[in-house]
C-alpha positions, 0 to 999 in steps of 0.5 A, a space after each residue: 316264205 308265203 306272201 301275205 296280202 297287204 292289210 288295212 290300217 286296222 289290220 283286220 281285213 286283207 285289202 285284196 278282199 275289198 276289191 270286189 266290194 269297191 267295184 260293186 260300190 263304184 257301179 252302184 254309185 253310177 246309178 245315183 249319178 245317172 239319176 242326177 244327170 237325168 233329173 237334177 237341174 244342171 249346175 256349173 262344173 257338174 256339181 248337180 251330179 255330186 253326192 252328199 254323205 248322210 252319216 246317220 243313214 249311211 247313205 250317199 244322196 243326190 241333190 233334189 230333182 228340181 227345186 221344189 220336188 224334194 225327190 232324191 235318189 240314195 244308196 245305203 252303202 251297208 245294205 246296197 239298197 237303192 232308194 227313190 225318196 221324197 223329203 228323205 222318206 223312201 218312195 221306192 226301194 230296190 235291193 241291188 243284190 242279184 240285179 244288173 246295173 242296167 235293170 236297176 238303172 231302168 227301174 230307177 228311171 221309170 219310177 223317177 219319171 212317174 213320180 216326177 210327172 205326177 208331181 209336176 201335174 199336181 203342181 201345174 194343176 194347183 198353180 194354174 187351174 183357176 187361170 186355165 178355167 177362166 181362159 176356157 181350158 179344161 183338163 182332158 178327161 179321156 186319153 192322156 190325163 195331162 192333155 189339155 182340151 181347149 174350148 171355144 168360148 163362143 160355141 163351147 165346142 172342143 177343138 
């Protein structure tokens, strides 16, 4: 008598064939929780690392990285595509096939840091630009674009 592997409730697929897929999905979801841990503001009971299911897009999605950035990360569970999104629209996308978790974590982290830094610089400039000009502070034109150069009011020289 041959042993028959257990079947799913539908009877269409042996559950033993799902083990590799389940493990791959488990490791892929860790990329989302790493994004949330790094960029989503902390909430009680680690709620900031929780994921939402988007049935229409068949994806898991993080909470936004900051209240007003609207930047999230998502994983399409049918195609194994990881996305960095703003307002639900993909900014960057990576197919996970053939890549290590470490490589994808680094790619997501670098893209998120660049996107969020640009968002913060833009918001900072819009919100504080007028007040800084009145106080004698100018945006740096050389070197670090986010650096501030302070101008002495009396002499006009940079310090």
